[in-house]
Structure formats: C-alpha cells, structure tokens
N, C-alpha and C positions, 0 to 999 in steps of 0.2 A: 434693929435691922433684921436679926434672926427671926423675930416675931412676924415681921412683914413678909419675909421669905416663906415662912411656914404657912401663913395665910394664903399666899399666892399658890403654893404647891397643893394645898388641900382644897382649893376651889375645884368644883366639879369639871369644868372645861379642861383644865390642865391634866387632871387624872384621866379623863376620857381620851385626850390626845395621846398621852403616854401609852395607854393600853392599845390604842389604834396603831401607833408606830410599832410596838412590839409584835402585835398580831400581823401587821403587814410584813415585817421582817421575817416572821416565821412562815408566812404564806408564800413568799417569793420563791424559795427553793422548792416548795411543793409544786408550784406551777411550772417551774423550770424543768423539774424531773418529769412531770406529766407531759410536757411538750416534747422534750428530748427522748423520753423513753417509751411513751405510749402513742402520741399522735404522729410524730414525724416518721418513725420506722414504717408503719403501714402505708402512710402517704408516699414515702419514697419507694416502697414496693409497688404501689399502684402506678407510679409514674415511670418506673423502669429500673428498679433496684438502685435507687439513688440514695446516698447518705447525705442529707442536707448539711450536716455539721462539717462535712468534708469538701463542700463546694467552695472553690476559690479561684481567683484569677491571679496567675503569677505575673508580676510586673518585671521580672528579671529574665535573663537569657537561659539560665539553668532550669531543667525540668525536674519537677517533684511530683511523685505519685499521690502523696497525701498532704494535707495541711500540716500535720504533725512534723513531717520531714521538712517542709518549708519553714516552719517556725524554728525548728532545731538549727537550720542553716541561717537563720535571721534574714530570710528572703523577704522582699517587699511583696505583699499580697493584698488583694481585696477579698475579704472573707464574706462573700454574699450569702453563703449557706448559714453561717452563724447569725448574720443579720436577719435572715428569714426566720430562724428560730426565735430570735428576740422579738420580732414583730408579732409572731404568733403568741408569745408570752404576753406581750402588751395587750393584744386583743382579748385574750382570756381574762387577764386581770381587770381590764376595763369593763368587760361584760359582767364579771362577778360584782364589781363595785356598782354598776348600774342596777343589778338585781337587788343588792342590799339597799341602795337608796330608794328604789321603787317600793320595796316591801316596807321600808321605814316610813314612807309617806302614807302608806295605808293604815298605819297604826293610829288609833284615835288620839287626837290632841287633848291635852289636859284642859278641862273647862276653866275659864278664867275665874279667879276668886271673886265672890260677891262681896262688895264692901259692907261692913257692919253698920256704917252710918251714912247719912246723906245730908245735904245742905237744904235748909228751909229756904224756899224761893222768896219769902217775904222778909225775914229778918236775917237771913244768911247764917243762922246758928246751926251747929252740928246736932242732928237728932238721929235716933235709931232708924235704920233703913225700913223697918216695917211700920213705923209710926204713921197714923192717919191725921194727927193733929200735932202742931208744934207746941212743945211745953213752954217755950219762951214767949211767943207772941199769940198763942192759942188760935192760930189760923188753921182752917181746914185744908188738908193737902189732897 
C-alpha cells in the first residue's frame, strides 16, 4: 500500500498540482496587499477621499463612524467596501491566470513520438518503420 501511495505522489500531475497550490497560496496575500495598499487608496482619493475598506451599511440603530467600531460592538453590517476589495482581488488573480494560460498555450507542444515499428499491410507482422520490404512475406511496401 505504501508503494502505491509513493507511486501516486511521485507522478508528475500530483507534484505539479502541489506546486500550483503552494504558489497560489503565496500569491494570494501579495494580490490582497496590492489591491488594499496600492490600487484602492489612489482610487479612493480620485473618487473623493473614500477608504473602500471602511465602507459599510449599518443595519442597526446605533451609529458607528468606522467599520472597526461596528465590528467591536458586534453590530450587524453589510461590508460592501470589503466586498469591492475582494472583487478587485478576484479580477486581478483571474487576469493573471488568464495571462499564464495564454502564454502556456503559445509554448510549442512536444512532437508525438514516432513509432519504431509498423505493421505490414499484407502479413500483419511487425517490421521496422523505415523498412521498404517486409522480411516475413517479402512484399514491397
């Protein structure tokens, strides 16, 4: 059973998937930081000095100036600013994945392996692929 597990783990597809998951997990915080710290602040400034991460709708009666205050008071809120940040994260990650897939499709595909033997159409024996005459039935190919 351990031998079968070792064969399964060492197959190329499983290792490729493991590397992709690890790289994706490392890439997520980078994109989140890029969106929260680089893209949204200038965008908020252009729109009118708005901090997107602090945009929320309070569903209760008490007023809160910031989302942090509302969360500290366990108030029910709709955090649409955080949602906008998450949507921008998703768009950026999707675009990067699109670029990776597009560039991977441009890479030349491996040429299919040329078989070393072929079948004689007359006697159905296996003969070398470059043969011009069958060694078994001496037919011209």
